[in-house]
C-alpha positions in Angstrom: 8.3 -82.4 -31.6 11.7 -81.2 -31.8 13.2 -78.4 -33.5 15.5 -79.0 -36.7 18.7 -77.3 -36.3 18.1 -74.2 -38.7 14.6 -73.8 -36.7 16.6 -73.6 -33.1 18.6 -71.1 -35.1 15.6 -69.0 -36.0 13.9 -69.2 -33.1 17.4 -67.9 -31.5 17.1 -65.2 -33.7 14.2 -63.9 -32.3 14.8 -64.0 -29.0 17.7 -62.2 -29.5 16.1 -59.8 -31.3 13.2 -59.4 -29.2 15.8 -58.8 -26.3 18.1 -56.0 -28.1 14.1 -54.4 -28.7 13.4 -54.3 -25.7 17.0 -52.8 -24.3 16.5 -50.4 -26.8 13.3 -49.1 -25.3 14.2 -48.5 -22.1 17.7 -46.9 -23.2 15.3 -45.3 -25.1 12.8 -44.2 -22.4 16.1 -43.4 -19.7 17.6 -41.3 -22.6 14.2 -39.3 -22.5 13.9 -39.1 -18.9 17.7 -37.8 -19.3 16.6 -34.9 -21.2 13.7 -33.9 -19.9 15.5 -34.0 -16.0 18.2 -31.8 -17.6 15.8 -29.4 -19.5 14.0 -28.7 -16.4 16.9 -28.8 -14.1 18.1 -26.1 -16.5 14.6 -24.1 -17.1 14.8 -24.1 -13.3 18.6 -22.7 -13.0 18.0 -19.8 -15.5 14.6 -19.0 -13.3 16.1 -18.9 -10.6 18.6 -16.3 -11.8 16.0 -13.7 -13.4 13.9 -14.5 -10.1 14.1 -11.2 -7.9 11.4 -11.9 -6.0 13.0 -12.0 -2.9 15.3 -9.6 -3.7 12.0 -7.0 -4.1 10.5 -8.5 -1.2 14.0 -7.3 0.7 13.3 -3.7 -0.1 10.0 -3.6 0.8 10.0 -4.4 4.1 13.4 -1.9 4.1 11.5 0.9 2.6 8.0 -0.2 3.9 8.1 2.5 7.0 9.5 5.2 4.9 7.6 5.8 2.4 4.4 5.3 4.3 5.3 8.8 5.3 5.6 9.9 1.4 8.2 12.2 2.0 9.8 14.5 -0.8 12.3 13.6 -3.3 16.1 14.4 -2.1 19.4 13.9 -4.0 21.5 13.2 -0.7 20.7 12.3 2.8 21.2 16.0 4.3 17.6 16.6 2.2 15.8 13.6 3.7 13.0 15.5 6.5 15.6 14.2 9.7 11.6 13.6 11.3 10.2 11.8 9.3 13.4 9.5 9.0 13.9 9.1 12.6 10.1 8.5 12.4 10.3 5.4 9.9 13.6 4.3 11.8 11.5 3.7 15.2 8.4 2.0 14.0 11.1 -0.4 11.5 12.9 -1.3 14.9 9.5 -2.3 15.8 7.7 -4.1 13.1 11.4 -6.2 12.7 11.2 -6.9 16.0 7.6 -7.9 15.6 8.4 -10.5 12.8 11.5 -11.8 14.4 9.8 -12.4 18.0 6.3 -12.6 17.2 5.5 -10.0 20.1 6.3 -6.9 21.6 5.7 -8.4 25.6 9.8 -9.0 25.7 10.0 -4.9 26.3 9.9 -3.1 28.9 7.0 -0.2 30.0 7.3 3.3 31.3 5.3 2.4 35.1 3.8 5.5 34.4 2.7 6.5 30.9 2.4 2.1 30.1 4.5 3.3 27.0 6.8 0.9 24.9 10.7 1.7 25.7 12.1 0.9 22.8 16.1 0.9 22.5 18.0 3.6 20.6 20.2 1.1 19.7 17.4 -0.9 17.8 16.6 2.0 16.0 20.3 3.0 15.3 20.6 -0.9 14.0 17.8 -0.1 11.6 18.8 3.2 10.4 22.4 1.5 9.6 20.6 -1.5 8.1 18.7 1.6 5.4 21.7 4.7 5.2 24.7 2.8 6.0 26.7 3.2 9.5 28.5 6.7 8.0 25.2 8.4 8.8 23.4 8.9 12.1 20.9 10.9 13.8 20.5 12.8 16.9 18.4 11.4 19.9 15.6 13.7 20.8 12.0 14.1 21.5 9.8 15.2 18.7 5.7 15.5 17.5 4.8 14.2 14.5 1.5 13.8 13.0 -0.2 14.4 16.2 2.2 12.3 18.0 4.4 13.0 20.8 7.8 10.7 20.8 9.8 11.2 24.2 13.2 10.4 24.2 14.5 8.9 27.7 17.5 9.9 28.6 17.2 7.4 31.9 16.1 4.4 29.5 18.3 5.1 27.0 15.3 4.6 24.6 12.2 6.1 22.9 8.6 6.1 24.8 5.9 4.9 22.2 2.6 6.2 22.3 0.2 3.2 22.9 -1.5 4.2 19.1 -0.1 2.8 16.0 1.2 4.1 13.1 -0.3 3.3 9.5 0.6 5.6 7.0 -0.8 6.6 3.4 0.8 3.7 2.2 2.4 0.5 1.9 5.5 -0.4 -0.9 5.4 -2.4 -4.2 8.7 -2.7 -5.9 8.0 -3.3 -9.3 11.5 -3.1 -10.8 15.2 -3.5 -9.8 17.8 -1.9 -12.3 21.3 -2.5 -11.5 24.3 -0.2 -12.8 28.1 -1.1 -11.0 27.3 0.0 -7.8 24.2 2.1 -8.2 20.6 0.1 -7.6 17.1 2.2 -8.4 13.8 0.7 -7.0 11.1 1.8 -8.4 8.7 1.6 -6.1 5.2 1.9 -6.2 2.7 3.9 -4.0 -0.5 1.8 -2.7 -2.4 3.7 -0.7 -3.9 1.8 2.8 -7.3 3.7 2.0 -9.4 4.8 -0.7 -8.7 8.3 -0.9 -11.1 9.0 -3.5 -14.2 9.9 -1.5 -16.9 7.8 -3.1 -18.4 4.7 -0.6 -16.8 0.9 -1.7 -16.3 -2.2 0.3 -12.9 -2.9 -1.5 -9.1 -0.9 -0.6 -6.8 -0.1 -3.6 -5.0 -3.1 -5.0 -2.4 -0.4 -7.8 -0.2 1.8 -7.4 -1.1 5.5 -7.4 2.0 6.7 -8.2 5.9 5.5 -8.8 9.2 6.0 -6.9 12.6 5.3 -7.6 14.8 4.9 -4.5 18.8 5.3 -5.4 21.3 3.0 -3.6 24.8 3.0 -3.2 26.9 0.0 -2.9 30.1 1.5 -1.0 31.5 -2.5 0.0 29.2 -5.6 0.5 25.5 -3.7 0.7 23.3 -1.2 -0.9 21.9 1.5 1.0 19.3 4.1 0.4 21.3 7.6 -0.8 18.2 9.7 -2.9 14.7 9.4 -3.8 13.9 10.7 -7.1 10.6 11.1 -9.2 10.2 8.0 -11.4 9.3 7.8 -15.2 7.0 4.7 -14.4 3.3 7.0 -14.4 -0.1 4.7 -13.1 -2.6 5.0 -14.9 -5.0 7.5 -14.8 -7.7 5.7 -13.2 -5.5 4.8 -10.1 -3.7 8.4 -10.2 -7.3 10.2 -10.0 -7.4 8.5 -6.4 -4.3 9.2 -5.0 -3.8 11.4 -1.7 -3.7 14.9 -2.9 -0.8 16.2 -0.5 0.9 14.9 2.0 -0.8 16.8 4.5 -4.2 14.5 3.8 -5.9 13.6 6.8 -7.3 10.6 7.0 -10.8 12.0 8.3 -13.6 9.2 6.1 -16.7 9.5 6.8 -19.1 6.7 4.9 -22.1 8.2 6.3 -21.0 11.8 4.5 -20.5 9.7 1.6 -23.2 8.4 1.1 -25.3 11.2 1.4 -22.9 13.2 -1.5 -23.7 10.6 -3.6 -27.9 10.7 -3.0 -29.4 11.8 -6.4 -30.4 15.0 -7.2 -33.4 15.4 -7.9 -34.4 13.5 -5.2 -32.7 16.4 -2.8 -34.7 18.5 -5.5 -37.9 16.7 -4.6 -37.2 17.5 -0.4 -36.3 21.2 -0.8 -39.4 21.8 -3.0 -41.9 19.7 -0.5 -40.0 21.9 2.1 -41.5 24.9 0.8 -44.5 24.8 -0.3 -45.4 23.7 3.6 -47.1 26.0 5.7 -45.4 28.0 8.3 -44.9 26.1 11.5 -48.5 26.5 13.8 -50.7 27.3 10.5 -53.1 25.4 9.4 -54.3 25.4 5.8 -57.6 27.1 6.6 -56.1 29.9 8.0 -53.8 30.3 5.3 -56.5 30.5 3.1 -58.4 32.5 5.0 -55.3 35.4 4.8 -55.4 35.1 1.4 -59.0 36.0 1.0 -58.6 38.6 3.4 -55.6 40.4 1.5 -57.4 40.0 -1.9 -60.7 41.7 -0.2 -58.4 44.5 1.3 -57.0 44.9 -2.2 -60.5 44.7 -4.2 -61.8 47.8 -1.1 -58.6 50.1 -2.3 -59.5 49.9 -5.5 -63.5 50.6 -5.3 -62.6 53.3 -2.8 -60.2 54.6 -5.7 -62.3 55.0 -7.6 -65.2 56.5 -6.3 -62.7 59.1 -5.1 -62.2 60.2 -9.1 
């Protein structure tokens, strides 16, 4: 049935209204998507501005081989133990080579000792990366922690012992505080071993102490210049497991730890049982006979004394 003009006009208005509503819904969805995308993008930008995890990891790599020797605080590089610094640069160069090359197979070996020959130039490169180009160390043979590092003038490098160096701590950078051209890096010392003396299958995961490494920026890069005690302190439970001093030797015996943790009452019972056991080669009957003889001797002595009176 054909529609009259009034109905056709009303039908056309309804169609136009539906199209406008549909178009408005699409526009609203697009606006919401755009606002959400903008907010999420802004959040990522702000988070990236405040996220310093990559920078913390960079400082951990730079300080790893130095702080594992637990150096004493110093106000300038002249006060830093030169042996510790030289040793840190040697192992820093080795770790850097392992990380970039995957192995040390490309390095030359000494034909007599099979020791790895680490070029002095790589040691200098790590030193420059850590403390800057204005500081230098003389290359020479030295001994540290029972390990001998021989410097070869022939090879212009160090003969690295086959025994690796692990140190006492691993770094955990917890705070970066920049003030102009100075960067204060607060490093947590996480022990690589359980130093409490208790037998446990788990290793420490939290720092037992904190130190502040001071970096200065003379040009485009921050370089280490000083080491200070940190205001940040570990919980008491963590500090009790700290390494007592720098001369602490890693000589942990789990069997000894088990013996030390035995129940004291059990040890007392064992001691009492041992003290009540007859002497070697003596039977219980013999021990009883000796006791009877002693008692008889004492009785005879008393009777003789009464007869004399």
